[in-house]
Every structure is written in C-alpha cells, then in structure tokens.
C-alpha positions as a Markdown table, in Angstrom:
| # | Residue | x | y | z |
|---|---|---|---|---|
| 1 | Unk | 0.0 | 0.0 | 0.0 |
| 2 | Unk | 1.2 | 3.4 | -0.8 |
| 3 | Unk | 1.1 | 6.4 | 1.4 |
| 4 | Unk | -1.5 | 7.9 | -0.8 |
| 5 | Unk | -3.9 | 5.0 | -0.5 |
| 6 | Unk | -3.3 | 4.9 | 3.3 |
| 7 | Unk | -4.1 | 8.6 | 3.5 |
| 8 | Unk | -7.2 | 8.1 | 1.3 |
| 9 | Unk | -8.4 | 5.2 | 3.5 |
| 10 | Unk | -7.8 | 7.2 | 6.6 |
| 11 | Unk | -9.6 | 10.2 | 5.2 |
| 12 | Unk | -12.5 | 8.1 | 4.1 |
| 13 | Unk | -12.7 | 6.5 | 7.6 |
| 14 | Unk | -12.7 | 10.0 | 9.2 |
| 15 | Unk | -15.5 | 11.1 | 6.9 |
| 16 | Unk | -17.5 | 8.0 | 7.7 |
| 17 | Unk | -17.1 | 8.6 | 11.5 |
| 18 | Unk | -18.0 | 12.3 | 11.1 |
| 19 | Unk | -21.1 | 11.4 | 9.0 |
| 20 | Unk | -22.2 | 8.9 | 11.7 |
| 21 | Unk | -21.8 | 11.4 | 14.4 |
| 22 | Unk | -23.6 | 14.1 | 12.4 |
| 23 | Unk | -26.4 | 11.6 | 11.6 |
| 24 | Unk | -26.8 | 10.8 | 15.3 |
| 25 | Unk | -26.9 | 14.5 | 16.3 |
| 26 | Unk | -29.5 | 15.2 | 13.6 |
| 27 | Unk | -31.6 | 12.3 | 14.8 |
| 28 | Unk | -31.4 | 13.5 | 18.4 |
| 29 | Unk | -32.5 | 17.0 | 17.4 |
| 30 | Unk | -35.4 | 15.5 | 15.4 |
| 31 | Unk | -36.5 | 13.3 | 18.3 |
| 32 | Unk | -36.3 | 16.3 | 20.8 |
| 33 | Unk | -38.4 | 18.4 | 18.4 |
| 34 | Unk | -41.0 | 15.7 | 18.1 |
| 35 | Unk | -41.2 | 15.3 | 21.9 |
| 36 | Unk | -41.5 | 19.1 | 22.2 |
| 37 | Unk | -44.3 | 19.2 | 19.7 |
| 38 | Unk | -46.2 | 16.4 | 21.5 |
| 39 | Unk | -45.8 | 18.2 | 24.8 |
| 40 | Unk | -47.1 | 21.4 | 23.3 |
| 41 | Unk | -50.0 | 19.6 | 21.7 |
| 42 | Unk | -50.9 | 17.9 | 25.0 |
| 43 | Unk | -50.6 | 21.2 | 26.8 |
| 44 | Unk | -52.8 | 22.9 | 24.2 |
| 45 | Unk | -55.5 | 20.2 | 24.6 |
| 46 | Unk | -55.3 | 20.6 | 28.4 |
| 47 | Unk | -55.7 | 24.3 | 28.1 |
| 48 | Unk | -58.7 | 24.0 | 25.7 |
| 49 | Unk | -60.3 | 21.5 | 28.1 |
| 50 | Unk | -59.8 | 23.9 | 31.0 |
| 51 | Unk | -61.2 | 26.8 | 29.0 |
| 52 | Unk | -64.3 | 24.7 | 28.1 |
| 53 | Unk | -64.8 | 23.8 | 31.7 |
| 54 | Unk | -64.4 | 27.4 | 32.8 |
| 55 | Unk | -66.8 | 28.5 | 30.1 |
| 56 | Unk | -69.4 | 25.9 | 31.2 |
| 57 | Unk | -69.0 | 27.0 | 34.8 |
| 58 | Unk | -69.6 | 30.6 | 33.9 |
| 59 | Unk | -72.6 | 29.7 | 31.7 |
| 60 | Unk | -74.0 | 27.7 | 34.6 |
| 61 | Unk | -73.4 | 30.7 | 36.9 |
| 62 | Unk | -75.3 | 33.0 | 34.6 |
| 63 | Unk | -78.2 | 30.5 | 34.5 |
| 64 | Unk | -78.3 | 30.3 | 38.3 |
| 65 | Unk | -78.2 | 34.1 | 38.6 |
| 66 | Unk | -81.1 | 34.5 | 36.1 |
| 67 | Unk | -83.1 | 31.9 | 37.9 |
| 68 | Unk | -82.4 | 33.5 | 41.3 |
| 69 | Unk | -83.6 | 36.8 | 39.8 |
| 70 | Unk | -86.9 | 35.2 | 38.8 |
| 71 | Unk | -87.2 | 33.7 | 42.3 |
| 72 | Unk | -86.6 | 37.2 | 43.7 |
| 73 | Unk | -83.5 | 35.9 | 45.6 |
| 74 | Unk | -81.4 | 38.7 | 44.2 |
| 75 | Unk | -81.9 | 42.4 | 43.6 |
| 76 | Unk | -82.1 | 43.5 | 40.0 |
| 77 | Unk | -78.9 | 45.5 | 40.5 |
| 78 | Unk | -76.9 | 42.6 | 42.0 |
| 79 | Unk | -78.0 | 40.2 | 39.3 |
| 80 | Unk | -77.2 | 42.8 | 36.6 |
| 81 | Unk | -73.7 | 43.5 | 38.0 |
| 82 | Unk | -73.0 | 39.8 | 38.2 |
| 83 | Unk | -74.5 | 38.7 | 34.9 |
| 84 | Unk | -72.9 | 41.6 | 32.9 |
| 85 | Unk | -69.5 | 40.8 | 34.6 |
| 86 | Unk | -69.8 | 37.1 | 33.6 |
| 87 | Unk | -70.8 | 38.0 | 30.0 |
| 88 | Unk | -67.7 | 40.2 | 29.9 |
| 89 | Unk | -65.6 | 37.4 | 31.2 |
| 90 | Unk | -66.9 | 35.2 | 28.4 |
| 91 | Unk | -65.9 | 38.0 | 26.0 |
| 92 | Unk | -69.3 | 37.8 | 24.2 |
| 93 | Unk | -69.7 | 39.7 | 21.0 |
| 94 | Unk | -71.5 | 43.1 | 20.6 |
| 95 | Unk | -74.7 | 41.4 | 19.4 |
| 96 | Unk | -75.1 | 39.5 | 22.7 |
| 97 | Unk | -74.2 | 42.7 | 24.7 |
| 98 | Unk | -76.9 | 44.6 | 22.8 |
| 99 | Unk | -79.4 | 41.8 | 23.3 |
| 100 | Unk | -78.8 | 41.8 | 27.0 |
| 101 | Unk | -78.1 | 45.5 | 27.4 |
| 102 | Unk | -80.5 | 45.7 | 30.3 |
| 103 | Unk | -77.9 | 44.2 | 32.6 |
| 104 | Unk | -75.2 | 46.5 | 31.3 |
| 105 | Unk | -77.4 | 49.6 | 31.6 |
| 106 | Unk | -78.6 | 48.9 | 35.1 |
| 107 | Unk | -75.0 | 48.1 | 36.1 |
| 108 | Unk | -73.9 | 51.4 | 34.6 |
| 109 | Unk | -76.6 | 53.4 | 36.4 |
| 110 | Unk | -75.7 | 51.9 | 39.8 |
| 111 | Unk | -71.9 | 51.7 | 39.4 |
| 112 | Unk | -71.3 | 54.7 | 41.6 |
| 113 | Unk | -73.0 | 53.1 | 44.6 |
| 114 | Unk | -70.5 | 51.8 | 47.1 |
| 115 | Unk | -70.6 | 48.1 | 48.2 |
| 116 | Unk | -69.0 | 45.7 | 50.7 |
| 117 | Unk | -66.7 | 47.5 | 53.1 |
| 118 | Unk | -67.3 | 50.9 | 51.5 |
| 119 | Unk | -71.0 | 50.4 | 52.0 |
| 120 | Unk | -70.5 | 49.5 | 55.7 |
| 121 | Unk | -68.5 | 52.8 | 56.2 |
| 122 | Unk | -71.5 | 54.9 | 55.0 |
| 123 | Unk | -73.8 | 56.5 | 57.5 |
| 124 | Unk | -77.4 | 55.2 | 57.7 |
| 125 | Unk | -78.7 | 58.3 | 55.9 |
| 126 | Unk | -76.2 | 57.8 | 53.1 |
| 127 | Unk | -77.2 | 54.1 | 52.8 |
| 128 | Unk | -80.9 | 55.0 | 52.7 |
| 129 | Unk | -80.1 | 57.6 | 50.0 |
| 130 | Unk | -78.3 | 55.1 | 47.8 |
| 131 | Unk | -80.9 | 52.4 | 48.5 |
| 132 | Unk | -83.6 | 54.8 | 47.3 |
| 133 | Unk | -81.6 | 55.7 | 44.2 |
| 134 | Unk | -81.0 | 52.0 | 43.5 |
| 135 | Unk | -84.7 | 51.2 | 43.9 |
| 136 | Unk | -85.7 | 54.0 | 41.6 |
| 137 | Unk | -83.3 | 52.6 | 38.9 |
| 138 | Unk | -84.6 | 49.1 | 39.5 |
| 139 | Unk | -88.2 | 50.3 | 39.1 |
| 140 | Unk | -87.2 | 52.0 | 35.8 |
| 141 | Unk | -85.4 | 48.9 | 34.5 |
| 142 | Unk | -87.5 | 46.2 | 36.1 |
| 143 | Unk | -89.4 | 45.0 | 33.0 |
| 144 | Unk | -86.4 | 45.3 | 30.8 |
| 145 | Unk | -84.1 | 43.3 | 33.1 |
| 146 | Unk | -86.7 | 40.7 | 33.9 |
| 147 | Unk | -87.3 | 40.1 | 30.2 |
| 148 | Unk | -83.5 | 39.8 | 29.6 |
| 149 | Unk | -83.3 | 37.3 | 32.5 |
| 150 | Unk | -86.1 | 35.3 | 30.9 |
| 151 | Unk | -84.4 | 35.3 | 27.5 |
| 152 | Unk | -81.0 | 34.4 | 28.9 |
| 153 | Unk | -82.4 | 31.2 | 30.6 |
| 154 | Unk | -81.2 | 28.1 | 28.7 |
| 155 | Unk | -78.6 | 30.0 | 26.6 |
| 156 | Unk | -75.0 | 29.1 | 26.3 |
| 157 | Unk | -72.4 | 31.7 | 25.4 |
C-alpha cells in the first residue's frame, strides 16, 4: 500500500465517522423536536379543556343568577352586575351585549353606589339615599331586566 492509499483510506474513515456522528446528532434533534411538539399539543389540549370547563362553569353561573332573579332571591342590581360581569368574562360579541343590554345599563346606572366595606362605612342616611336611588333605577329597568333574564335562561355563550 502506498502512502496515498493509506491517507485516502484514513480520510474516508474520518469522513464516515463524522457522518455517523452528524447523523446521530440530527436524529437527536429530530427526536427532541417531536417530543416538544407532542408536549405542546398535550398542553394545548389541556388548556382547551380547562377553557371549556371554565366557560361551562360561567354559563351555569349565569343560569343560576337568572333563575335566582326570577325567584326574587337577588336584587335587579346585584343580578345585573354579576351577569354583565360574567358575560364580559366570556368576551361575548357586541350582538349579545346589545341583546342583554338591560344588565349593562342597570350596572352602569348603579356603578357609583359603594358596596362591601365601603357600604359599611356609610352612615345610615347615606345608605338610605343610595338604596332609594337603586330602587328607583330598578323600578325603571324592572321589565327590561326581567325580560332579559327570561331570555337568557337556557342560553350558552
């Protein structure tokens, strides 16, 4: 064997070894990428399921509130605040907001009235004043809100 053939054989051997190493590295990258894609897909499916469950829970809450309003277990104002808030959480389209604008309008009319701790900090006279104002708004919106509550029953958003 000549020196040239030995060098060519050695060069070929080095090329083959490097090709095998490169092939293994490419395969590892491919496998890692597939694993990552599978994890992302599984995570996306889990997120979609969680979103569906949350949406179902919010829809059920809307139904419970509308029914409680019909059973006079809630004031019109409280039901309007809660239902409008839940519809906003569901990010409903403008058409739905328009259809159920009664909730939004009553919520807007009473949004300045304090609640929870702020309500407790009011004097009795201030509480009576706000109660009277709330009752006046509720009287104005009563039919409108009750009709919206009737129409919202059985609906999913």
